[in-house]
DSSP file (Angstrom, degrees, kcal/mol; ACC not computed):
  #  RESIDUE AA STRUCTURE BP1 BP2  ACC     N-H-->O    O-->H-N    N-H-->O    O-->H-N    TCO  KAPPA ALPHA  PHI   PSI    X-CA   Y-CA   Z-CA
    1    1 A M              0   0    0      0, 0.0     2,-0.2     0, 0.0     0, 0.0   0.000 360.0 360.0 360.0 136.5  -48.4 -176.8   90.3
    2    2 A K        -     0   0    0      1,-0.1     2,-0.1     2,-0.1     5,-0.1  -0.486 360.0-122.9 -79.9 149.2  -49.4 -175.0   93.5
    3    3 A N    >>  -     0   0    0     -2,-0.2     3,-1.1     1,-0.1     4,-0.6  -0.475  32.4-101.0 -84.7 168.0  -47.2 -172.3   95.0
    4    4 A K  G >4 S+     0   0    0      1,-0.3     3,-0.8     2,-0.2     6,-0.2   0.832 119.0  59.7 -59.2 -35.4  -46.0 -172.7   98.6
    5    5 A E  G 34 S+     0   0    0      1,-0.2    -1,-0.3     5,-0.0    -3,-0.0   0.819 113.3  37.5 -65.5 -28.9  -48.6 -170.3  100.0
    6    6 A N  G <4 S+     0   0    0     -3,-1.1     2,-0.5     4,-0.0    -1,-0.2   0.401  86.8 118.1-101.5   1.4  -51.5 -172.5   98.8
    7    7 A C    XX  -     0   0    0     -3,-0.8     3,-0.9    -4,-0.6     4,-0.6  -0.573  53.4-154.5 -75.9 119.4  -49.8 -175.9   99.4
    8    8 A A  H >> S+     0   0    0     -2,-0.5     3,-0.9     1,-0.3     4,-0.8   0.855  93.4  58.2 -62.2 -34.8  -51.9 -177.8  101.9
    9    9 A C  H 34 S+     0   0    0      1,-0.2    -1,-0.3     2,-0.2     3,-0.2   0.758  99.5  58.7 -69.2 -21.8  -48.9 -179.8  103.0
   10   10 A C  H <4 S+     0   0    0     -3,-0.9    -1,-0.2     1,-0.2    -2,-0.2   0.703 100.9  56.4 -78.8 -18.5  -47.1 -176.6  104.0
   11   11 A E  H << S+     0   0    0     -3,-0.9     2,-0.3    -4,-0.6    -1,-0.2   0.742 100.2  67.3 -83.4 -24.1  -49.8 -175.7  106.5
   12   12 A K     <  -     0   0    0     -4,-0.8     2,-0.3    -3,-0.2     0, 0.0  -0.744  59.4-175.7-103.8 146.1  -49.6 -178.9  108.5
   13   13 A M        -     0   0    0     -2,-0.3     2,-0.5     2,-0.0    -3,-0.0  -0.946  16.8-140.1-133.5 155.5  -46.8 -180.1  110.7
   14   14 A T        -     0   0    0     -2,-0.3     2,-0.5     2,-0.0    59,-0.0  -0.977  12.9-141.3-119.5 123.0  -46.2 -183.3  112.6
   15   15 A E        -     0   0    0     -2,-0.5     2,-0.4     0, 0.0    62,-0.0  -0.714  27.5-178.2 -79.7 125.9  -44.7 -183.2  116.0
   16   16 A R        -     0   0    0     -2,-0.5     2,-0.1     4,-0.0    -2,-0.0  -0.938  27.5-115.4-124.1 148.2  -42.3 -186.2  116.4
   17   17 A T     >  -     0   0    0     -2,-0.4     4,-2.5     1,-0.1     5,-0.2  -0.363  34.4-109.2 -70.6 162.7  -40.3 -187.2  119.4
   18   18 A E  H  > S+     0   0    0      1,-0.2     4,-2.5     2,-0.2     5,-0.2   0.880 121.5  53.0 -60.4 -37.7  -36.5 -187.1  119.0
   19   19 A E  H  > S+     0   0    0      2,-0.2     4,-2.3     1,-0.2    -1,-0.2   0.916 109.3  47.6 -64.7 -44.1  -36.5 -190.9  119.0
   20   20 A E  H  > S+     0   0    0      2,-0.2     4,-2.3     1,-0.2    -2,-0.2   0.929 113.2  48.5 -62.0 -45.4  -39.1 -191.1  116.2
   21   21 A R  H  X S+     0   0    0     -4,-2.5     4,-2.6     1,-0.2     5,-0.2   0.927 112.0  48.6 -62.1 -45.9  -37.3 -188.5  114.1
   22   22 A K  H  X S+     0   0    0     -4,-2.5     4,-2.6     1,-0.2    -1,-0.2   0.887 110.0  52.3 -62.3 -39.6  -33.9 -190.3  114.5
   23   23 A K  H  X S+     0   0    0     -4,-2.3     4,-2.1     2,-0.2    -1,-0.2   0.925 112.2  45.0 -63.1 -45.1  -35.5 -193.7  113.6
   24   24 A L  H  X S+     0   0    0     -4,-2.3     4,-2.4     2,-0.2    -2,-0.2   0.922 114.2  48.5 -65.0 -44.1  -37.0 -192.2  110.4
   25   25 A I  H  X S+     0   0    0     -4,-2.6     4,-2.6     1,-0.2    -2,-0.2   0.895 109.4  53.8 -63.2 -40.3  -33.7 -190.4  109.5
   26   26 A H  H  X S+     0   0    0     -4,-2.6     4,-2.1    -5,-0.2    -1,-0.2   0.927 109.5  47.6 -60.5 -45.5  -31.8 -193.6  110.1
   27   27 A R  H  X S+     0   0    0     -4,-2.1     4,-2.4     1,-0.2    -2,-0.2   0.924 112.5  49.3 -60.9 -44.5  -34.0 -195.6  107.7
   28   28 A L  H  X S+     0   0    0     -4,-2.4     4,-2.7     1,-0.2    -2,-0.2   0.887 108.7  52.8 -64.2 -38.6  -33.7 -192.9  105.1
   29   29 A N  H  X S+     0   0    0     -4,-2.6     4,-2.2     2,-0.2    -1,-0.2   0.902 109.4  49.1 -62.8 -40.5  -29.9 -192.8  105.4
   30   30 A R  H  X S+     0   0    0     -4,-2.1     4,-2.2     2,-0.2    -2,-0.2   0.916 111.8  48.5 -64.4 -42.7  -29.8 -196.5  104.9
   31   31 A I  H  X S+     0   0    0     -4,-2.4     4,-2.5     2,-0.2    -2,-0.2   0.918 109.9  52.3 -62.7 -43.1  -32.0 -196.2  101.8
   32   32 A E  H  X S+     0   0    0     -4,-2.7     4,-2.4     1,-0.2    -1,-0.2   0.905 109.2  50.0 -59.2 -42.0  -29.8 -193.4  100.5
   33   33 A G  H  X S+     0   0    0     -4,-2.2     4,-2.2     2,-0.2    -1,-0.2   0.889 108.9  51.7 -63.8 -39.7  -26.7 -195.6  101.0
   34   34 A Q  H  X S+     0   0    0     -4,-2.2     4,-2.2     2,-0.2    -2,-0.2   0.912 109.5  50.1 -63.0 -41.8  -28.4 -198.5   99.1
   35   35 A I  H  X S+     0   0    0     -4,-2.5     4,-2.5     2,-0.2    -2,-0.2   0.919 109.8  50.1 -63.1 -44.1  -29.2 -196.1   96.2
   36   36 A R  H  X S+     0   0    0     -4,-2.4     4,-2.3     1,-0.2    -1,-0.2   0.891 109.3  53.1 -61.0 -38.3  -25.6 -194.9   96.1
   37   37 A G  H  X S+     0   0    0     -4,-2.2     4,-2.0     2,-0.2    -2,-0.2   0.904 108.6  48.6 -63.1 -41.5  -24.5 -198.6   96.0
   38   38 A I  H  X S+     0   0    0     -4,-2.2     4,-2.5     2,-0.2    -2,-0.2   0.915 109.0  52.9 -64.9 -42.7  -26.8 -199.3   93.1
   39   39 A R  H  X S+     0   0    0     -4,-2.5     4,-2.6     1,-0.2    -2,-0.2   0.924 109.2  50.0 -58.3 -43.3  -25.5 -196.3   91.2
   40   40 A G  H  X S+     0   0    0     -4,-2.3     4,-1.7     1,-0.2    -1,-0.2   0.875 108.1  53.3 -62.0 -37.9  -22.0 -197.6   91.8
   41   41 A M  H  <>S+     0   0    0     -4,-2.0     5,-2.7     2,-0.2    -1,-0.2   0.914 110.1  47.2 -63.4 -42.3  -23.0 -201.0   90.5
   42   42 A V  H ><5S+     0   0    0     -4,-2.5     3,-1.7     1,-0.2    -2,-0.2   0.929 110.3  52.3 -64.1 -44.9  -24.3 -199.4   87.3
   43   43 A E  H 3<5S+     0   0    0     -4,-2.6    -1,-0.2     1,-0.3    -2,-0.2   0.824 111.4  47.5 -60.6 -31.2  -21.2 -197.4   86.9
   44   44 A K  T 3<5S-     0   0    0     -4,-1.7    -1,-0.3    -5,-0.2    -2,-0.2   0.326 113.4-119.4 -92.7   7.0  -19.1 -200.6   87.3
   45   45 A S  T < 5 -     0   0    0     -3,-1.7    -3,-0.2     1,-0.1    -2,-0.1   0.873  44.7-176.5  57.7  40.5  -21.3 -202.5   84.7
   46   46 A V      < -     0   0    0     -5,-2.7    -1,-0.1     1,-0.1     5,-0.1  -0.329  40.5 -78.6 -65.2 151.6  -22.4 -205.1   87.3
   47   47 A Y    >>  -     0   0    0      1,-0.1     4,-1.6     3,-0.1     3,-0.6  -0.222  40.8-122.0 -55.8 137.2  -24.6 -207.9   86.0
   48   48 A C  H 3> S+     0   0    0      1,-0.3     4,-2.8     2,-0.2     5,-0.2   0.861 108.4  55.1 -52.2 -45.9  -28.2 -206.8   85.6
   49   49 A T  H 3> S+     0   0    0      1,-0.2     4,-2.1     2,-0.2    -1,-0.3   0.885 106.2  51.7 -59.9 -39.5  -29.7 -209.5   87.9
   50   50 A D  H <> S+     0   0    0     -3,-0.6     4,-1.6     2,-0.2    -1,-0.2   0.892 111.5  47.3 -64.5 -39.2  -27.4 -208.4   90.8
   51   51 A I  H  X S+     0   0    0     -4,-1.6     4,-2.5     1,-0.2    -2,-0.2   0.908 109.7  53.5 -67.3 -41.7  -28.5 -204.8   90.4
   52   52 A L  H  X S+     0   0    0     -4,-2.8     4,-2.4     1,-0.2    -2,-0.2   0.878 105.7  53.5 -61.9 -37.9  -32.2 -205.9   90.2
   53   53 A V  H  X S+     0   0    0     -4,-2.1     4,-1.6     2,-0.2    -1,-0.2   0.920 111.5  45.6 -62.0 -43.5  -31.8 -207.8   93.5
   54   54 A Q  H  X S+     0   0    0     -4,-1.6     4,-1.9     2,-0.2    -2,-0.2   0.877 110.6  53.5 -67.6 -36.9  -30.4 -204.6   95.2
   55   55 A S  H  X S+     0   0    0     -4,-2.5     4,-2.3     1,-0.2    -2,-0.2   0.896 106.9  51.9 -63.2 -40.2  -33.2 -202.5   93.6
   56   56 A A  H  X S+     0   0    0     -4,-2.4     4,-2.3     1,-0.2    -1,-0.2   0.866 106.7  54.2 -63.6 -35.6  -35.8 -204.9   95.1
   57   57 A A  H  X S+     0   0    0     -4,-1.6     4,-2.2     2,-0.2    -1,-0.2   0.886 107.7  49.8 -65.4 -38.3  -34.1 -204.5   98.5
   58   58 A V  H  X S+     0   0    0     -4,-1.9     4,-2.8     2,-0.2     5,-0.2   0.920 109.1  51.8 -65.0 -43.4  -34.5 -200.7   98.2
   59   59 A T  H  X S+     0   0    0     -4,-2.3     4,-2.4     1,-0.2    -2,-0.2   0.922 110.8  48.0 -58.7 -44.1  -38.1 -201.1   97.3
   60   60 A A  H  X S+     0   0    0     -4,-2.3     4,-2.3     2,-0.2    -1,-0.2   0.893 111.6  50.6 -63.5 -39.6  -38.6 -203.2  100.4
   61   61 A A  H  X S+     0   0    0     -4,-2.2     4,-2.2     2,-0.2    -2,-0.2   0.907 111.1  47.5 -66.5 -41.7  -36.8 -200.7  102.5
   62   62 A V  H  X S+     0   0    0     -4,-2.8     4,-2.8     2,-0.2    -2,-0.2   0.904 111.4  51.6 -65.1 -41.2  -38.9 -197.8  101.2
   63   63 A N  H  X S+     0   0    0     -4,-2.4     4,-2.4    -5,-0.2    -2,-0.2   0.901 109.5  49.6 -62.1 -40.4  -42.1 -199.9  101.8
   64   64 A A  H  X S+     0   0    0     -4,-2.3     4,-2.2     2,-0.2    -2,-0.2   0.908 110.9  50.1 -64.8 -41.2  -41.0 -200.5  105.4
   65   65 A F  H  X S+     0   0    0     -4,-2.2     4,-2.6     1,-0.2     5,-0.2   0.941 111.5  48.5 -59.2 -48.2  -40.4 -196.8  105.8
   66   66 A N  H  X S+     0   0    0     -4,-2.8     4,-2.9     1,-0.2     5,-0.2   0.886 109.6  52.3 -61.5 -40.2  -43.8 -196.0  104.4
   67   67 A K  H  X S+     0   0    0     -4,-2.4     4,-2.5     2,-0.2    -1,-0.2   0.932 111.9  45.5 -61.9 -46.1  -45.5 -198.6  106.7
   68   68 A D  H  X S+     0   0    0     -4,-2.2     4,-2.2     2,-0.2    -2,-0.2   0.928 115.8  45.9 -62.9 -45.2  -43.9 -197.1  109.8
   69   69 A L  H  X S+     0   0    0     -4,-2.6     4,-2.5     1,-0.2    -2,-0.2   0.900 113.4  49.5 -66.4 -40.3  -44.7 -193.6  108.8
   70   70 A L  H  X S+     0   0    0     -4,-2.9     4,-2.6    -5,-0.2     5,-0.2   0.917 110.3  50.1 -65.0 -43.3  -48.3 -194.5  107.9
   71   71 A A  H  X S+     0   0    0     -4,-2.5     4,-2.5    -5,-0.2     5,-0.2   0.924 112.8  47.0 -60.7 -44.0  -48.8 -196.3  111.2
   72   72 A S  H  X S+     0   0    0     -4,-2.2     4,-2.4     2,-0.2     5,-0.5   0.908 110.9  52.6 -62.9 -42.2  -47.5 -193.3  113.1
   73   73 A H  H  <>S+     0   0    0     -4,-2.5     5,-2.7     2,-0.2     6,-0.4   0.918 112.2  44.6 -60.2 -45.1  -49.7 -190.9  111.1
   74   74 A I  I  <>S+     0   0    0     -4,-2.6     5,-1.6     1,-0.2    -2,-0.2   0.939 115.5  46.8 -66.5 -46.4  -52.8 -192.9  111.8
   75   75 A R  I  <5S+     0   0    0     -4,-2.5    -2,-0.2    -5,-0.2    -1,-0.2   0.845 130.7  17.6 -64.8 -33.9  -52.1 -193.3  115.5
   76   76 A N  I  X5S+     0   0    0     -4,-2.4     4,-2.4    -5,-0.2     5,-0.2   0.874 130.5  29.3-104.6 -70.7  -51.2 -189.7  116.0
   77   77 A C  I  >5S+     0   0    0     -5,-0.5     4,-2.5    -4,-0.3    -3,-0.2   0.935 124.6  41.9 -64.1 -50.5  -52.3 -187.2  113.3
   78   78 A V  I  ><S+     0   0    0     -5,-2.7     4,-2.5     2,-0.2     5,-0.2   0.945 117.0  47.2 -65.8 -47.7  -55.5 -189.0  112.1
   79   79 A A  H  ><S+     0   0    0     -5,-1.6     4,-2.4    -6,-0.4    -1,-0.2   0.915 113.1  50.0 -60.0 -43.3  -56.6 -190.0  115.6
   80   80 A R  H  X S+     0   0    0     -4,-2.4     4,-1.5     1,-0.2    -1,-0.2   0.928 112.3  46.7 -60.0 -46.9  -56.0 -186.4  116.9
   81   81 A D  H  <>S+     0   0    0     -4,-2.5     5,-3.2     2,-0.2    -1,-0.2   0.878 111.5  50.6 -67.6 -37.5  -57.9 -184.8  114.1
   82   82 A I  H ><5S+     0   0    0     -4,-2.5     3,-1.8     1,-0.2    -1,-0.2   0.929 109.6  51.0 -64.6 -43.6  -60.9 -187.2  114.4
   83   83 A R  H 3<5S+     0   0    0     -4,-2.4    -1,-0.2     1,-0.3    -2,-0.2   0.833 108.3  53.4 -60.6 -31.0  -61.0 -186.5  118.1
   84   84 A A  T 3<5S-     0   0    0     -4,-1.5    -1,-0.3    -5,-0.2    -2,-0.2   0.389 122.9-107.4 -85.2   3.8  -61.0 -182.8  117.3
   85   85 A G  T < 5S+     0   0    0     -3,-1.8     2,-1.4     1,-0.2    -3,-0.2   0.630  76.6 137.2  82.4  13.2  -64.0 -183.3  114.9
   86   86 A K    > < +     0   0    0     -5,-3.2     3,-1.8     1,-0.2     4,-0.2  -0.587  18.8 166.3 -93.4  74.2  -61.9 -182.8  111.8
   87   87 A D  T >>  +     0   0    0     -2,-1.4     3,-1.9     1,-0.3     4,-0.6   0.654  60.7  81.2 -66.5 -15.8  -63.5 -185.7  109.8
   88   88 A E  H 3> S+     0   0    0      1,-0.3     4,-1.9     2,-0.2    -1,-0.3   0.712  75.4  75.8 -62.8 -18.0  -62.0 -184.5  106.5
   89   89 A V  H <> S+     0   0    0     -3,-1.8     4,-2.3     1,-0.2    -1,-0.3   0.784  86.9  61.3 -63.2 -25.4  -58.8 -186.2  107.7
   90   90 A I  H <> S+     0   0    0     -3,-1.9     4,-2.5     2,-0.2    -1,-0.2   0.930 104.0  46.6 -66.7 -45.2  -60.5 -189.5  106.7
   91   91 A D  H  X S+     0   0    0     -4,-0.6     4,-2.4     1,-0.2    -2,-0.2   0.891 112.1  51.7 -62.6 -38.8  -60.7 -188.4  103.1
   92   92 A E  H  X S+     0   0    0     -4,-1.9     4,-2.2     2,-0.2    -2,-0.2   0.906 110.1  48.9 -63.3 -41.5  -57.1 -187.3  103.2
   93   93 A L  H  X S+     0   0    0     -4,-2.3     4,-2.7     2,-0.2    -2,-0.2   0.918 110.5  50.4 -65.0 -43.8  -56.1 -190.7  104.6
   94   94 A V  H  X S+     0   0    0     -4,-2.5     4,-2.3     1,-0.2    -2,-0.2   0.925 111.0  48.9 -59.8 -45.5  -58.1 -192.5  101.9
   95   95 A A  H  X S+     0   0    0     -4,-2.4     4,-1.9     1,-0.2    -1,-0.2   0.895 111.4  50.2 -62.0 -40.4  -56.4 -190.4   99.2
   96   96 A T  H  X S+     0   0    0     -4,-2.2     4,-2.2     2,-0.2    -2,-0.2   0.928 110.1  49.3 -63.4 -45.3  -53.0 -191.1  100.7
   97   97 A L  H  X S+     0   0    0     -4,-2.7     4,-1.6     1,-0.2    -2,-0.2   0.888 108.5  53.6 -61.2 -39.5  -53.6 -194.8  100.7
   98   98 A Q  H  < S+     0   0    0     -4,-2.3    -1,-0.2     1,-0.2    -2,-0.2   0.891 109.5  48.5 -63.5 -38.5  -54.8 -194.7   97.1
   99   99 A K  H >< S+     0   0    0     -4,-1.9     3,-1.1     1,-0.2    -2,-0.2   0.898 111.0  50.4 -66.3 -40.4  -51.5 -193.0   96.1
  100  100 A L  H 3< S+     0   0    0     -4,-2.2    -1,-0.2     1,-0.2    -2,-0.2   0.785 108.0  54.1 -68.3 -27.0  -49.5 -195.6   98.1
  101  101 A M  T 3<        0   0    0     -4,-1.6    -1,-0.2     1,-0.2    -2,-0.2   0.281 360.0 360.0 -94.8  11.2  -51.2 -198.5   96.4
  102  102 A K    <         0   0    0     -3,-1.1    -1,-0.2    -4,-0.1    -2,-0.1   0.507 360.0 360.0 -67.8 360.0  -50.6 -197.4   92.8
């Protein structure tokens, strides 16, 4: 495991508008609420199928979050870096996509 000083993700930052940040946080809050709901279902011994349906909804919500964040990343960060001649961002994007598609 890398320490913080050598972590590539710690060196980069993404500037987001207040609206973008609020939208992402809102989605995450909803996902967090869904997870808490599932935990409550497990604690109450709710029928497995009902829990699985809710779990699938969380998966869909996380996928929607990832799609929005990825689209924003490509439109902003990747496009900016390519314009600046930082072609290594393409390899980073490919690696990210490969992780998302596991």
